C-alpha positions as CSV (number, residue, x, y, z in Angstrom):
1,X,-16.8,78.0,98.2
2,X,-16.5,80.6,95.5
3,X,-13.3,82.0,97.1
4,X,-11.8,78.5,97.2
5,X,-12.6,78.0,93.5
6,X,-11.1,81.4,92.6
7,X,-7.9,80.6,94.6
8,X,-7.5,77.2,92.8
9,X,-8.1,78.9,89.4
10,X,-5.3,81.4,90.2
11,X,-2.8,78.6,91.0
12,X,-0.7,76.7,88.6
13,X,1.2,73.3,89.0
14,X,4.6,72.9,87.4
15,X,6.1,69.4,87.2
16,X,9.8,69.8,86.6
17,X,11.9,66.7,86.4
18,X,9.3,64.7,88.4
19,X,9.0,67.2,91.3
20,X,5.8,69.2,91.4
21,X,5.8,72.9,92.3
22,X,2.7,74.9,92.9
23,X,2.5,78.7,92.8
24,X,0.2,81.5,91.7
25,X,-0.1,82.6,88.1
26,X,0.4,86.2,89.3
27,X,3.8,85.2,90.6
28,X,5.0,84.0,87.2
29,X,3.9,87.3,85.7
30,X,6.3,89.3,87.8
31,X,9.1,88.7,85.2
32,X,7.7,89.3,81.8
33,X,9.1,87.9,78.5
34,X,10.1,84.6,80.1
35,X,8.9,81.1,79.4
36,X,6.9,80.8,82.6
37,X,5.1,84.1,82.1
38,X,3.6,82.8,78.8
39,X,2.1,79.5,80.0
40,X,-1.2,78.6,78.3
41,X,-3.2,75.4,78.1
42,X,-2.5,75.1,74.4
43,X,1.1,74.2,75.0
44,X,2.3,70.7,74.2
45,X,3.6,70.1,77.7
46,X,0.2,70.8,79.4
47,X,-1.5,67.8,80.9
48,X,-5.3,68.4,81.1
49,X,-5.8,65.2,83.2
50,X,-3.4,66.2,86.0
51,X,-3.9,69.9,85.3
52,X,-0.1,70.6,85.3
53,X,2.7,71.6,83.0
54,X,5.5,69.1,82.6
55,X,9.2,70.2,81.9
56,X,11.9,67.7,81.6
57,X,14.6,70.0,83.2
58,X,16.8,70.0,86.2
59,X,14.6,70.2,89.3
60,X,17.3,71.6,91.6
61,X,18.0,74.7,89.4
62,X,14.3,75.2,88.9
63,X,13.8,75.6,92.7
64,X,16.1,78.7,92.6
65,X,14.4,79.9,89.4
66,X,11.0,79.8,91.1
67,X,12.4,81.4,94.1
68,X,13.6,84.2,91.8
69,X,10.0,84.8,90.7
70,X,8.8,84.9,94.3
71,X,11.5,87.1,95.9
72,X,13.2,88.8,93.0
73,X,16.6,87.5,94.0
74,X,18.5,84.9,92.0
75,X,20.9,82.7,94.0
76,X,23.3,80.1,92.7
77,X,23.0,76.5,93.9
78,X,26.4,75.2,95.0
79,X,25.7,71.6,94.0
80,X,25.3,72.5,90.3
81,X,28.0,73.1,87.7
82,X,28.1,76.6,86.3
83,X,27.5,75.7,82.6
84,X,24.5,73.7,83.6
85,X,23.1,76.6,85.6
86,X,23.6,78.9,82.6
87,X,21.9,76.5,80.3
88,X,18.9,76.2,82.5
89,X,18.6,80.0,82.9
90,X,18.8,80.3,79.1
91,X,16.0,77.8,78.8
92,X,13.7,79.6,81.2
93,X,14.5,82.9,79.5
94,X,16.4,84.5,82.5
95,X,19.6,86.6,82.4
96,X,22.6,85.0,84.2
97,X,24.0,88.4,85.1
98,X,21.1,88.8,87.6
99,X,22.8,86.5,90.1
100,X,23.1,88.0,93.6
101,X,26.5,89.5,94.6
102,X,26.8,86.9,97.5
103,X,26.8,84.1,94.9
104,X,28.7,85.8,92.1
105,X,32.2,84.7,93.0
106,X,31.1,81.0,93.3
107,X,29.1,81.2,90.2
108,X,31.9,82.7,88.0
109,X,34.5,80.1,89.0
110,X,33.5,77.9,86.1
111,X,34.4,80.8,83.7
112,X,37.9,80.9,85.1
113,X,38.2,77.2,84.8
114,X,37.1,77.3,81.2
115,X,39.6,80.0,80.4
116,X,42.3,77.9,82.1
117,X,41.4,74.8,80.1
118,X,41.4,76.9,76.9
119,X,45.0,78.1,77.7
120,X,46.1,74.5,78.4
121,X,44.6,73.4,75.0
122,X,46.8,76.1,73.3
123,X,49.9,74.9,75.2
124,X,49.5,71.4,73.6
125,X,50.3,69.4,76.8
126,X,49.0,66.1,75.5
127,X,51.6,63.3,75.9
128,X,49.7,60.7,74.0
129,X,50.1,59.7,70.4
130,X,47.6,61.5,68.2
131,X,45.4,59.3,65.9
132,X,45.8,59.2,62.1
133,X,42.5,61.0,61.8
134,X,43.6,63.8,64.1
135,X,46.9,64.2,62.1
136,X,45.0,64.2,58.8
137,X,42.7,67.0,60.2
138,X,45.7,69.0,61.5
139,X,47.5,68.9,58.1
140,X,44.4,69.5,56.0
141,X,44.4,66.0,54.4
142,X,41.0,65.0,55.9
143,X,39.1,64.6,52.7
144,X,41.9,62.6,51.1
145,X,42.2,60.5,54.2
146,X,38.5,59.5,54.2
147,X,38.7,58.8,50.4
148,X,41.9,56.8,50.8
149,X,43.8,58.8,48.2
150,X,46.8,60.0,50.3
151,X,50.0,60.4,48.4
152,X,53.3,59.2,49.8
153,X,54.3,62.7,50.9
154,X,50.9,63.2,52.7
155,X,51.6,60.0,54.6
156,X,55.2,60.8,55.4
157,X,54.8,64.5,56.4
158,X,52.7,63.9,59.6
159,X,55.1,61.1,60.6
160,X,58.2,63.3,60.2
161,X,56.4,66.1,62.1
162,X,55.5,63.7,64.9
163,X,59.1,62.5,65.1
164,X,60.6,65.9,65.5
165,X,57.8,67.9,67.2
166,X,55.8,65.4,69.3
167,X,58.3,63.8,71.7
168,X,55.7,61.5,73.2
169,X,54.1,60.2,70.0
170,X,56.4,57.1,69.7
171,X,59.6,55.5,70.9
172,X,61.5,56.9,67.9
173,X,60.2,60.4,68.7
174,X,61.4,60.0,72.3
175,X,64.8,59.0,71.0
176,X,65.0,62.0,68.8
177,X,63.8,64.2,71.7
178,X,66.6,62.8,73.9
179,X,69.2,63.5,71.2
180,X,67.9,67.1,70.8
181,X,68.1,67.7,74.6
182,X,71.6,66.2,74.6
183,X,72.9,68.6,71.9
184,X,71.3,71.5,73.7
185,X,73.0,70.6,77.0
186,X,76.3,70.0,75.2
187,X,76.1,73.3,73.4
188,X,75.4,75.3,76.6
189,X,78.1,73.4,78.5
190,X,80.6,74.1,75.7
191,X,79.7,77.8,75.6
192,X,80.3,78.1,79.3
193,X,83.5,76.0,79.6
194,X,85.4,77.7,76.8
195,X,85.6,80.9,79.0
196,X,87.4,79.1,81.8
197,X,91.2,80.1,82.0
198,X,92.3,76.4,82.1
199,X,90.3,75.7,78.9
200,X,91.9,78.5,76.9
201,X,95.1,78.4,74.8
202,X,97.4,81.5,75.0
203,X,98.1,83.4,71.9
204,X,101.9,84.0,71.8
205,X,103.6,86.8,69.9
206,X,107.4,86.8,69.4
207,X,108.4,90.5,69.5
208,X,111.9,91.9,68.7
209,X,113.2,95.1,70.3
210,X,116.5,97.1,70.2
211,X,118.4,97.2,73.4
212,X,120.5,100.2,74.7
213,X,123.7,98.5,73.4
214,X,122.3,98.4,69.9
215,X,121.7,94.7,70.0
216,X,118.5,92.9,68.9
217,X,116.5,91.2,71.7
218,X,113.5,88.9,71.6
219,X,110.7,88.3,74.0
220,X,107.4,86.5,73.9
221,X,104.2,88.4,74.5
222,X,100.8,86.9,75.4
223,X,98.3,89.6,74.3
224,X,95.2,87.3,74.5
225,X,93.9,83.7,74.9
226,X,91.7,81.7,72.6
227,X,89.4,78.9,73.3
228,X,90.6,75.4,72.7
229,X,90.1,74.1,69.2
230,X,88.0,71.2,70.5
231,X,85.2,73.6,71.5
232,X,85.0,74.8,67.9
233,X,84.4,71.3,66.6
234,X,81.8,70.6,69.3
235,X,80.0,73.8,68.3
236,X,80.1,72.7,64.6
237,X,78.5,69.3,65.4
238,X,75.9,70.8,67.6
239,X,74.9,73.6,65.2
240,X,74.8,71.1,62.3
241,X,72.2,69.1,64.3
242,X,70.2,72.3,65.1
243,X,70.3,73.4,61.4
244,X,69.1,70.0,60.3
245,X,66.3,70.0,62.9
246,X,65.1,73.4,61.9
247,X,65.0,72.6,58.2
248,X,63.2,69.3,58.8
249,X,60.6,70.8,61.2
250,X,60.0,73.7,58.8
251,X,59.5,71.5,55.7
252,X,57.1,69.1,57.6
253,X,55.2,71.7,59.6
254,X,51.4,71.9,59.0
255,X,51.4,75.7,59.1
256,X,54.5,77.5,57.9
257,X,53.4,80.9,59.2
258,X,52.7,79.7,62.7
259,X,56.0,77.9,62.7
260,X,57.9,81.0,61.8
261,X,56.1,83.2,64.3
262,X,56.6,80.8,67.2
263,X,58.7,82.4,70.0
264,X,60.7,79.2,70.6
265,X,61.5,78.8,66.9
266,X,62.6,82.5,66.7
267,X,65.1,81.9,69.5
268,X,66.3,78.8,67.6
269,X,66.8,80.8,64.4
270,X,68.8,83.6,66.1
271,X,70.9,81.2,68.1
272,X,71.8,79.1,65.1
273,X,72.4,82.2,62.9
274,X,74.7,83.7,65.6
275,X,77.1,80.7,65.2
276,X,77.4,81.2,61.5
277,X,77.9,85.0,61.9
278,X,80.6,84.4,64.6
279,X,82.3,81.9,62.2
280,X,82.4,84.5,59.4
281,X,83.7,87.2,61.7
282,X,86.5,85.1,63.0
283,X,87.5,84.2,59.5
284,X,87.3,87.6,57.8
285,X,87.3,90.2,60.6
286,X,89.6,88.8,63.3
287,X,92.3,91.5,62.5
288,X,90.0,94.4,63.3
289,X,90.2,96.2,66.6
290,X,87.5,95.5,69.1
291,X,86.5,92.4,67.2
292,X,85.9,90.6,70.5
293,X,82.9,92.8,71.1
294,X,81.1,91.1,68.3
295,X,81.4,87.8,70.3
296,X,78.9,89.3,72.7
297,X,76.1,88.4,70.4
298,X,76.9,84.8,70.8
299,X,75.3,85.0,74.3
300,X,72.0,84.5,72.4
301,X,72.9,80.8,72.3
302,X,72.1,80.6,76.0
303,X,68.5,81.2,75.0
304,X,68.4,77.7,73.6
305,X,67.4,76.6,77.0
306,X,63.9,77.7,76.2
307,X,63.8,74.9,73.6
308,X,63.5,72.5,76.5
309,X,59.9,73.7,76.9
310,X,58.9,71.4,74.0
311,X,60.0,68.5,76.1
312,X,58.8,69.6,79.5
313,X,55.2,70.5,80.4
314,X,56.3,72.0,83.7
315,X,58.4,74.6,81.9
316,X,55.4,75.5,79.7
317,X,53.2,75.9,82.8
318,X,55.8,78.0,84.5
319,X,56.1,80.4,81.5
320,X,52.3,80.5,81.2
321,X,52.2,81.4,85.0
322,X,54.3,84.4,84.4
323,X,52.1,85.4,81.4
324,X,49.0,85.1,83.5
325,X,50.6,87.0,86.4
326,X,51.8,89.9,84.2
327,X,49.6,92.4,86.1
328,X,50.9,91.3,89.5
329,X,54.5,91.4,88.3
330,X,54.0,94.9,86.8
331,X,52.5,96.0,90.1
332,X,55.5,94.5,91.9
333,X,58.0,96.3,89.7
334,X,56.1,99.6,90.1
335,X,56.1,99.5,93.9
336,X,59.8,98.5,93.9
337,X,60.8,101.4,91.7
338,X,58.7,103.8,93.8
339,X,60.3,102.6,97.0
340,X,63.8,102.6,95.5
341,X,63.5,106.2,94.5
342,X,62.0,107.4,97.8
343,X,64.5,105.6,100.1
344,X,67.5,106.5,98.0
345,X,66.6,110.2,98.3
346,X,65.9,109.9,102.0
347,X,69.1,108.1,102.8
348,X,71.2,110.6,100.8
349,X,69.9,113.5,102.8
350,X,69.9,111.6,106.1
351,X,73.6,110.8,105.8
352,X,74.3,114.6,105.3
353,X,72.5,115.9,108.3
354,X,75.1,114.8,110.8
355,X,78.9,115.0,110.5
356,X,79.9,111.8,108.6
357,X,83.4,111.7,107.2
358,X,82.9,108.1,105.9
359,X,79.7,108.8,103.9
360,X,79.1,106.2,101.2
361,X,76.2,108.0,99.7
362,X,77.8,110.7,97.6
363,X,74.8,110.9,95.2
364,X,71.3,109.7,94.8
365,X,72.1,107.3,92.0
366,X,74.5,105.5,94.3
367,X,71.6,105.4,96.8
368,X,69.4,103.7,94.2
369,X,71.7,100.7,94.2
370,X,71.7,100.5,98.0
371,X,67.9,100.8,98.1
372,X,67.4,98.0,95.5
373,X,69.7,95.7,97.4
374,X,68.0,96.5,100.7
375,X,64.4,96.2,99.5
376,X,65.1,92.8,97.9
377,X,66.6,91.6,101.3
378,X,70.0,90.8,99.7
379,X,72.2,93.2,101.5
380,X,75.7,93.1,100.1
381,X,77.1,95.4,102.7
382,X,79.2,97.5,100.3
383,X,77.2,100.6,101.3
384,X,75.8,101.1,104.7
385,X,74.4,104.2,106.6
386,X,76.5,105.5,109.4
387,X,74.2,108.0,111.1
388,X,71.2,107.2,113.3
389,X,68.8,108.8,111.0
390,X,70.3,106.9,108.1
391,X,69.9,103.6,110.0
392,X,66.3,104.4,110.7
393,X,65.7,105.0,107.0
394,X,67.5,101.7,106.2
395,X,65.2,99.8,108.6
396,X,62.1,101.3,107.0
397,X,63.5,100.4,103.6
398,X,64.0,96.8,104.6
399,X,60.5,96.5,106.0
400,X,58.9,98.1,103.0
401,X,60.8,95.7,100.7
402,X,59.6,92.7,102.6
403,X,55.9,93.8,102.4
404,X,56.2,94.9,98.8
405,X,57.6,91.6,97.6
406,X,55.5,89.4,99.8
407,X,52.1,90.8,98.7
408,X,52.0,89.7,95.0
409,X,53.9,86.5,95.4
410,X,50.8,84.4,96.7
411,X,48.9,85.4,93.6
412,X,51.7,84.1,91.3
413,X,51.9,80.9,93.4
414,X,48.1,80.4,93.2
415,X,48.2,80.8,89.4
416,X,50.9,78.2,89.1
417,X,49.0,75.8,91.4
418,X,45.9,76.3,89.4
419,X,47.6,75.6,86.0
420,X,49.4,72.6,87.5
421,X,46.4,71.0,89.1
422,X,44.3,71.4,86.0
423,X,47.1,69.9,83.9
424,X,47.3,66.9,86.2
425,X,43.5,66.5,86.2
426,X,43.4,66.9,82.4
427,X,46.0,64.2,82.0
428,X,43.8,61.7,83.9
429,X,40.7,62.3,82.0
430,X,39.6,59.5,79.6
431,X,40.3,60.5,76.0
432,X,37.2,58.6,74.7
433,X,33.8,59.1,76.2
434,X,30.5,57.6,75.6
435,X,28.5,59.4,72.9
436,X,25.1,60.6,74.0
437,X,22.6,60.6,71.1
438,X,19.8,63.2,70.9
439,X,16.4,61.7,71.6
440,X,13.8,62.4,69.0
441,X,10.4,63.0,70.6
442,X,7.7,60.6,69.2
443,X,4.7,62.1,67.6
444,X,1.1,61.1,68.2
445,X,-0.9,59.0,65.6
446,X,-2.7,61.1,63.0
447,X,-5.8,60.5,61.1
448,X,-5.8,60.4,57.3
449,X,-6.0,63.9,55.9
450,X,-5.4,65.6,59.3
451,X,-2.6,68.1,59.8
452,X,-2.3,68.0,63.6
453,X,-2.6,65.3,66.2
454,X,-5.9,65.0,68.1
455,X,-5.7,65.3,71.8
456,X,-7.9,65.8,74.8
457,X,-7.6,69.5,74.6
458,X,-9.0,69.7,71.1
459,X,-6.1,71.7,69.7
460,X,-4.0,69.7,67.2
461,X,-0.6,68.8,68.7
462,X,-1.3,70.4,72.1
463,X,-2.1,67.4,74.3
464,X,0.2,65.6,76.6
465,X,0.9,62.9,73.9
466,X,2.1,65.4,71.3
467,X,5.6,66.1,70.2
468,X,7.8,69.0,71.4
469,X,6.5,72.5,70.5
470,X,9.0,74.7,72.4
471,X,8.3,72.7,75.6
472,X,12.0,72.2,76.2
473,X,12.4,68.5,75.8
474,X,9.1,67.3,77.2
475,X,8.1,63.9,76.0
476,X,4.8,61.9,75.8
477,X,3.0,61.1,79.0
478,X,2.0,57.5,79.5
479,X,-1.6,56.5,80.0
480,X,-2.5,54.3,83.0
481,X,-2.7,50.6,82.3
482,X,-6.3,50.6,83.4
483,X,-7.1,53.2,80.8
484,X,-5.4,51.1,78.2
485,X,-7.6,48.1,79.2
486,X,-10.7,50.1,78.7
487,X,-9.8,50.9,75.1
488,X,-10.7,48.2,72.6
489,X,-8.2,47.4,69.8
490,X,-10.7,48.5,67.3
491,X,-11.7,51.8,68.9
492,X,-8.8,53.8,67.2
493,X,-7.2,57.0,68.5
494,X,-10.5,58.9,68.9
495,X,-12.0,56.2,71.0
496,X,-8.9,56.2,73.2
497,X,-9.2,59.9,73.7
498,X,-12.9,59.5,74.6
499,X,-12.2,56.9,77.2
500,X,-9.1,58.6,78.6
501,X,-11.1,61.9,79.0
502,X,-14.3,60.7,80.4
503,X,-15.1,62.1,83.8
504,X,-15.7,58.8,85.4
505,X,-12.5,57.3,84.2
506,X,-10.5,60.4,85.4
507,X,-12.0,60.2,88.9
508,X,-11.6,56.4,89.2
509,X,-7.9,56.4,88.1
510,X,-6.7,59.5,89.9
511,X,-6.8,59.2,93.7
512,X,-6.4,63.0,94.1
513,X,-9.6,63.6,92.1
514,X,-11.4,60.7,93.6
515,X,-11.6,62.4,97.0
516,X,-15.1,63.7,97.4
517,X,-16.0,62.9,93.8
518,X,-19.6,63.6,92.7
519,X,-21.8,60.9,91.4
520,X,-22.4,61.0,87.7
521,X,-25.8,59.7,86.5
522,X,-26.5,59.2,82.9
523,X,-29.5,61.2,81.7
524,X,-29.6,60.0,78.2
525,X,-28.8,57.1,76.0
526,X,-25.2,55.6,76.0
527,X,-22.6,57.0,73.7
528,X,-22.6,55.5,70.3
529,X,-20.3,55.7,67.3
530,X,-22.4,58.5,65.9
531,X,-21.5,60.7,68.8
532,X,-17.8,60.2,68.5
533,X,-17.4,62.6,65.6
534,X,-18.7,65.4,67.8
535,X,-16.1,64.9,70.5
536,X,-13.1,66.3,68.6
537,X,-14.2,69.9,69.4
538,X,-14.2,69.4,73.1
539,X,-11.3,71.4,74.8
540,X,-11.9,70.1,78.3
541,X,-14.2,67.3,79.3
542,X,-14.9,68.9,82.6
543,X,-16.4,72.1,81.2
544,X,-20.1,72.6,80.7
545,X,-20.1,71.9,76.9
546,X,-18.2,68.8,77.4
547,X,-20.6,67.5,80.0
548,X,-23.5,67.9,77.7
549,X,-21.9,65.9,75.0
550,X,-20.9,63.1,77.4
551,X,-24.1,62.9,79.5
């Protein structure tokens, strides 16, 4: 009998989210400096009637937590989200880095998802119109907006910015976005068509020469051709729009520094500035030799295609995919360069071993071009090996190129699929969600002049009806309806504690305790109001001191 009592005293019952767990106190001491290793009956979440500790936490996670105390191995439940698991471990005082290696990849998936969502937030892929409150917060007018003291410029500045920088904010913004894309396409098309021979006008020069007879002869020379004048006017109209757009967006931007440092805006500055530089050079430096070389800088206008990323979320995702796959792309380039150098050297010496009068590989630099074309599986056919050893090297070069390019490509494709799927899921999420208010735990009734609540344990504020004291969200425990009926309206809180803690009431109302219950016989007069004042010092009604005061 003593062994059974000792074993029951060494056990502890934990009620987590309505599910009761029973273990030994020594098991909870295996991991010190945690919440479960410091359990005492003075805690607010201890129920002396049921002799258990109540925690209003996730029961599924706690099963793995308790298993960690028993076995020393922390596993991750697959039916729980990662942030919830981390929050529960933080509550119980455990380190999330102690997760077993078999569950580490599954557990850390939520961190990759959070990083992806943070990247998508920076990309600004929202296609819905922002509210006036969001615009005021973005432009720093939040206080004036709440006070209702916005000036006309503070009201117009966000609207102008939305028109030119938020294509999906309104129908007018969509119209301006279509106009901007139209001018970009026309500018690129004009830049390409003006180099076509049929779209150019010959520049004729009438030259006079002296013949052998001493007479003067004339002939017309065509030293160069110029683009048609219509392309010049088209470029003027397009660049006038680009200049106007840059100035308006810069004036109405919420942050001038971020606007200037934006990569897309830098391309826009340079492309627009190149038009004006080209115009000045054609006016003042057209007579200089090699002046056409300066037109090479006008190729920067092709970079205006990157401005389309403001109007297409797919292009933003594609660019972000290449950024996220920078390591894989660097690895791909490294292996390509390594293979090109090795196979260029091999094919150069392989073609010189046997007699080969039609050898195309006169040097290793020429072999670098052949190796690059072969490893990328293009194969122009301008340079081919003629000897058997050279053909064998060419076959190895082609196989190495296929394997080298094929290995990093799935990683890049998976990154694009990840960003695209999260973008689609993010677009379908509701923008407004129900707000969950924090629940304030009710406090027990207090007597006049008393600093702490009176409970069955005798310690102020430590009973099951007390408020939270580091119990992690535990609330008050309800009394049985039968217990409430036994308490008279005039008995007060102390009378309620006496009735709720009496041994006979505990055994009658709890079927678990009623099994094999002893018979209590009163050996003294019944309890009167004079005895009530002595009951506030009772910590447990089942101990020896408590029995003497009751019986």
